Structure formats: C-alpha cells, structure tokens
Steps between C-alpha positions, in 0.01 A plus 500: 500500500622561854520843650793607709422564866437859604799636688442568868461861610777598742359537852599867539327589174196288587464685832494837323252378238278361777517837678399681182218252431374556855504878451315453171240287678448778754451759227263271310294448815440875518386498137273199559339661804456834320341321205266322739396828661448661159286202405272581793432846352244546228735590219358638180640436154779524407631471860344154542697377198818655639444305821469175302824585320668568836378169640618311191847655518518440874412132457773462238753666731395276792538190282841612375616568857384153605687344207812694600479376858448141384795526259727626777387221732561232236841636400658584834709252693328392818 
C-alpha cells in the first residue's frame, strides 16, 4: 500500500504558521521558566502535585510545538 504524498503548504500560509509557532514557543518558555522557579520553592501537597501536572502538560505542549515546526519544514517548498 502506497501513501499519497503530503501536499506542500503554500509559502504565505507556512510563514504565518511559523510566526504562530514562534509566538507559542515564547509563551511556553515563560511557562517552563516559571515551573522551574516554582520547583525551587518547597511546595507542600497538593501544590507539589500541581507542579508535576504543570510540567507534564508543558512538556507535551513543547513536544507538539516541535512536531508542528518539523511538519512545516518538511512540507514547505524550499
């Protein structure tokens, strides 16, 4: 079974998606740094568990953003 090639993203659209992914990266960096600073505090339950939940969600968002950037790169004409 062969799969059909993924259509290329038009350059104008790819530029806007890249811009949005960059803005998302900036926002995620703030969350990452805030999580790091919270991790330096001696949090008591249940706040320590909330921090772990925040870190888990942040890592998923970072991974998704990376996948988005890689998808755009692979599917944009060079």
